[in-house]
C-alpha atoms as an extended CHARMM CRD file, in Angstrom:
* protein
*
       118  EXT
         1         1  MET       CA           -101.9910000000       26.9660000000      151.7250000000  PROA      1               0.0000000000
         2         2  LYS       CA           -100.8490000000       23.5490000000      151.2770000000  PROA      2               0.0000000000
         3         3  ARG       CA            -99.7950000000       23.1840000000      147.2870000000  PROA      3               0.0000000000
         4         4  ILE       CA           -100.6970000000       19.9630000000      145.1040000000  PROA      4               0.0000000000
         5         5  ALA       CA            -99.8050000000       19.1780000000      142.1540000000  PROA      5               0.0000000000
         6         6  VAL       CA           -101.1280000000       16.1540000000      139.8140000000  PROA      6               0.0000000000
         7         7  ASP       CA           -100.4220000000       15.4130000000      137.1030000000  PROA      7               0.0000000000
         8         8  LEU       CA           -103.3710000000       13.8600000000      135.1910000000  PROA      8               0.0000000000
         9         9  ALA       CA           -103.1880000000       10.7670000000      133.3030000000  PROA      9               0.0000000000
        10        10  LYS       CA           -106.3580000000        8.0810000000      131.6490000000  PROA      10              0.0000000000
        11        11  SER       CA           -106.1440000000        6.3950000000      135.1060000000  PROA      11              0.0000000000
        12        12  VAL       CA           -103.7010000000        6.5450000000      137.7170000000  PROA      12              0.0000000000
        13        13  TYR       CA           -102.4700000000       10.3650000000      138.6600000000  PROA      13              0.0000000000
        14        14  GLN       CA            -99.5610000000       11.2560000000      139.9150000000  PROA      14              0.0000000000
        15        15  VAL       CA            -99.2450000000       13.2970000000      143.7060000000  PROA      15              0.0000000000
        16        16  ALA       CA            -97.0500000000       15.8180000000      145.5910000000  PROA      16              0.0000000000
        17        17  GLU       CA            -97.3660000000       17.4230000000      147.9840000000  PROA      17              0.0000000000
        18        18  SER       CA            -95.3200000000       20.3010000000      149.1440000000  PROA      18              0.0000000000
        19        19  VAL       CA            -96.3940000000       23.0210000000      152.6540000000  PROA      19              0.0000000000
        20        20  ARG       CA            -93.2410000000       24.8520000000      151.6610000000  PROA      20              0.0000000000
        21        21  VAL       CA            -91.6490000000       26.0200000000      149.2910000000  PROA      21              0.0000000000
        22        22  GLY       CA            -88.5670000000       23.3640000000      147.4770000000  PROA      22              0.0000000000
        23        23  GLN       CA            -90.0850000000       20.9390000000      149.0780000000  PROA      23              0.0000000000
        24        24  VAL       CA            -91.8860000000       17.5590000000      148.4640000000  PROA      24              0.0000000000
        25        25  VAL       CA            -92.9020000000       15.8330000000      151.3300000000  PROA      25              0.0000000000
        26        26  GLN       CA            -95.2400000000       13.2070000000      150.1990000000  PROA      26              0.0000000000
        27        27  ARG       CA            -96.2250000000       11.7540000000      146.9100000000  PROA      27              0.0000000000
        28        28  LYS       CA            -98.4150000000        9.3870000000      145.8230000000  PROA      28              0.0000000000
        29        29  ARG       CA           -100.0030000000        7.5730000000      142.5570000000  PROA      29              0.0000000000
        30        30  LEU       CA           -103.5660000000        6.9780000000      142.6290000000  PROA      30              0.0000000000
        31        31  ASN       CA           -106.4410000000        6.3630000000      140.9830000000  PROA      31              0.0000000000
        32        32  ARG       CA           -110.0290000000        8.6810000000      139.8470000000  PROA      32              0.0000000000
        33        33  ALA       CA           -111.9610000000        7.7550000000      142.4540000000  PROA      33              0.0000000000
        34        34  ALA       CA           -109.0970000000        7.2170000000      145.4580000000  PROA      34              0.0000000000
        35        35  PHE       CA           -108.3600000000       10.3460000000      143.8110000000  PROA      35              0.0000000000
        36        36  ARG       CA           -112.3850000000       11.5490000000      144.3170000000  PROA      36              0.0000000000
        37        37  ARG       CA           -111.6260000000       10.9950000000      147.3700000000  PROA      37              0.0000000000
        38        38  TYR       CA           -108.5780000000       12.7460000000      148.1100000000  PROA      38              0.0000000000
        39        39  ILE       CA           -109.5710000000       16.2160000000      146.9180000000  PROA      39              0.0000000000
        40        40  GLN       CA           -112.9630000000       15.2400000000      149.7920000000  PROA      40              0.0000000000
        41        41  GLU       CA           -110.5780000000       14.5480000000      152.3360000000  PROA      41              0.0000000000
        42        42  GLN       CA           -108.4520000000       18.1650000000      152.1790000000  PROA      42              0.0000000000
        43        43  LEU       CA           -110.2860000000       19.8850000000      154.7980000000  PROA      43              0.0000000000
        44        44  GLU       CA           -108.5410000000       23.1010000000      154.4890000000  PROA      44              0.0000000000
        45        45  PRO       CA           -108.5370000000       24.7550000000      151.6280000000  PROA      45              0.0000000000
        46        46  VAL       CA           -105.7570000000       23.7820000000      149.3260000000  PROA      46              0.0000000000
        47        47  GLU       CA           -105.0080000000       24.9640000000      146.4910000000  PROA      47              0.0000000000
        48        48  TRP       CA           -104.7560000000       22.1960000000      143.4210000000  PROA      48              0.0000000000
        49        49  VAL       CA           -101.7380000000       22.7300000000      140.6300000000  PROA      49              0.0000000000
        50        50  MET       CA           -102.0030000000       20.7040000000      137.4940000000  PROA      50              0.0000000000
        51        51  GLU       CA           -101.4670000000       21.2610000000      133.9130000000  PROA      51              0.0000000000
        52        52  ALA       CA           -104.7600000000       22.5990000000      131.3730000000  PROA      52              0.0000000000
        53        53  CYS       CA           -106.5210000000       19.8400000000      129.4240000000  PROA      53              0.0000000000
        54        54  GLY       CA           -109.9610000000       18.8150000000      129.1740000000  PROA      54              0.0000000000
        55        55  THR       CA           -110.1980000000       16.5400000000      132.4280000000  PROA      55              0.0000000000
        56        56  ALA       CA           -108.4110000000       19.0980000000      134.1300000000  PROA      56              0.0000000000
        57        57  HSD       CA           -110.5810000000       22.4060000000      134.2150000000  PROA      57              0.0000000000
        58        58  HSD       CA           -114.0140000000       18.9180000000      135.1890000000  PROA      58              0.0000000000
        59        59  TRP       CA           -111.4780000000       17.9500000000      138.5400000000  PROA      59              0.0000000000
        60        60  GLY       CA           -111.3310000000       21.7320000000      138.3690000000  PROA      60              0.0000000000
        61        61  ARG       CA           -114.5630000000       22.4650000000      139.0470000000  PROA      61              0.0000000000
        62        62  VAL       CA           -114.7310000000       19.3840000000      141.2540000000  PROA      62              0.0000000000
        63        63  ALA       CA           -112.1000000000       20.8200000000      143.8850000000  PROA      63              0.0000000000
        64        64  GLN       CA           -113.6850000000       24.4530000000      143.3760000000  PROA      64              0.0000000000
        65        65  ALA       CA           -117.1250000000       22.3150000000      144.6870000000  PROA      65              0.0000000000
        66        66  GLN       CA           -115.3280000000       21.8300000000      148.0910000000  PROA      66              0.0000000000
        67        67  GLY       CA           -113.3900000000       25.4200000000      147.8770000000  PROA      67              0.0000000000
        68        68  HSD       CA           -110.6570000000       24.4690000000      146.7530000000  PROA      68              0.0000000000
        69        69  ARG       CA           -107.8400000000       27.1610000000      144.7160000000  PROA      69              0.0000000000
        70        70  VAL       CA           -107.6680000000       25.1570000000      140.9970000000  PROA      70              0.0000000000
        71        71  THR       CA           -104.7740000000       27.3930000000      139.2670000000  PROA      71              0.0000000000
        72        72  LEU       CA           -104.4920000000       25.0760000000      135.4640000000  PROA      72              0.0000000000
        73        73  LEU       CA           -101.0880000000       26.0780000000      133.6320000000  PROA      73              0.0000000000
        74        74  HSD       CA           -100.5250000000       25.2560000000      130.1050000000  PROA      74              0.0000000000
        75        75  PRO       CA            -98.4400000000       22.3830000000      129.5260000000  PROA      75              0.0000000000
        76        76  ARG       CA            -95.8940000000       24.5300000000      127.7040000000  PROA      76              0.0000000000
        77        77  TYR       CA            -94.7260000000       27.0390000000      130.5930000000  PROA      77              0.0000000000
        78        78  VAL       CA            -94.5990000000       23.4950000000      133.0430000000  PROA      78              0.0000000000
        79        79  ARG       CA            -91.9000000000       22.0090000000      130.0600000000  PROA      79              0.0000000000
        80        80  ALA       CA            -89.2010000000       24.7410000000      130.6380000000  PROA      80              0.0000000000
        81        81  TYR       CA            -90.2030000000       23.9890000000      134.5390000000  PROA      81              0.0000000000
        82        82  ARG       CA            -88.8260000000       20.1040000000      134.0860000000  PROA      82              0.0000000000
        83        83  ARG       CA            -85.3070000000       19.0870000000      135.0400000000  PROA      83              0.0000000000
        84        84  ARG       CA            -85.3140000000       15.3330000000      133.9400000000  PROA      84              0.0000000000
        85        85  ASN       CA            -86.8160000000       13.4810000000      131.7350000000  PROA      85              0.0000000000
        86        86  LYS       CA            -90.7650000000       13.1040000000      131.0410000000  PROA      86              0.0000000000
        87        87  THR       CA            -92.1940000000       11.5370000000      133.6580000000  PROA      87              0.0000000000
        88        88  ASP       CA            -95.2320000000       11.2650000000      136.1390000000  PROA      88              0.0000000000
        89        89  CYS       CA            -93.0050000000       12.6680000000      138.6380000000  PROA      89              0.0000000000
        90        90  ASN       CA            -91.3730000000       14.8100000000      137.4680000000  PROA      90              0.0000000000
        91        91  ASP       CA            -93.4630000000       16.5890000000      135.6690000000  PROA      91              0.0000000000
        92        92  CYS       CA            -95.1030000000       17.0290000000      138.7580000000  PROA      92              0.0000000000
        93        93  ASP       CA            -92.3310000000       18.9810000000      140.7150000000  PROA      93              0.0000000000
        94        94  ALA       CA            -92.2690000000       20.6860000000      136.9930000000  PROA      94              0.0000000000
        95        95  MET       CA            -95.8730000000       22.1050000000      137.8460000000  PROA      95              0.0000000000
        96        96  LEU       CA            -95.4830000000       22.8650000000      141.8670000000  PROA      96              0.0000000000
        97        97  GLU       CA            -92.0020000000       25.2640000000      140.2870000000  PROA      97              0.0000000000
        98        98  ALA       CA            -93.6570000000       26.7110000000      137.9700000000  PROA      98              0.0000000000
        99        99  VAL       CA            -96.9790000000       28.2140000000      139.4270000000  PROA      99              0.0000000000
       100       100  ARG       CA            -94.1460000000       29.6610000000      141.9700000000  PROA      100             0.0000000000
       101       101  CYS       CA            -93.4660000000       32.6650000000      138.9760000000  PROA      101             0.0000000000
       102       102  LYS       CA            -94.9750000000       35.2260000000      139.4800000000  PROA      102             0.0000000000
       103       103  ASP       CA            -95.8660000000       35.6910000000      135.7460000000  PROA      103             0.0000000000
       104       104  MET       CA            -96.9760000000       32.4910000000      134.9480000000  PROA      104             0.0000000000
       105       105  HSD       CA           -100.8380000000       33.6700000000      133.8690000000  PROA      105             0.0000000000
       106       106  PRO       CA           -103.2680000000       29.7850000000      134.6780000000  PROA      106             0.0000000000
       107       107  VAL       CA           -105.8160000000       29.8020000000      132.3680000000  PROA      107             0.0000000000
       108       108  PRO       CA           -109.6510000000       30.3260000000      133.5320000000  PROA      108             0.0000000000
       109       109  VAL       CA           -111.2800000000       26.7030000000      134.6480000000  PROA      109             0.0000000000
       110       110  LYS       CA           -114.0790000000       25.9450000000      132.2820000000  PROA      110             0.0000000000
       111       111  SER       CA           -117.8210000000       25.6160000000      133.3820000000  PROA      111             0.0000000000
       112       112  HSD       CA           -118.9920000000       22.5100000000      131.7120000000  PROA      112             0.0000000000
       113       113  GLU       CA           -121.3820000000       24.3990000000      129.6210000000  PROA      113             0.0000000000
       114       114  GLN       CA           -118.2360000000       26.3810000000      128.5420000000  PROA      114             0.0000000000
       115       115  GLN       CA           -116.2440000000       22.3880000000      127.8580000000  PROA      115             0.0000000000
       116       116  GLN       CA           -119.8760000000       21.4250000000      125.7670000000  PROA      116             0.0000000000
       117       117  VAL       CA           -120.1510000000       24.2140000000      123.6050000000  PROA      117             0.0000000000
       118       118  GLN       CA           -116.4570000000       22.8830000000      122.0830000000  PROA      118             0.0000000000
């Protein structure tokens, strides 16, 4: 299954695709509209990996609605896998490494109602 790590920001998202463990085959920088289209363009199920934050839950719901699998990682866990300075690209690489760890407990994607309560 293809894995796509996404570093979410306010307006531009960094994406790294990995088909084989430890190998990134494609990197992209997308705005919000282009990212929504990119999710819809994935015809086969994909595992989306993101750091858990408010917008990650939104995008997780969007991806799940398309039939994809979503893994949200706590940012503290991802930090340990970053090899170089903090950049969007390095964060994506760190997420791809962190998700391979069997001891990593993902954060469940919140529903819209769960997010509204807080």
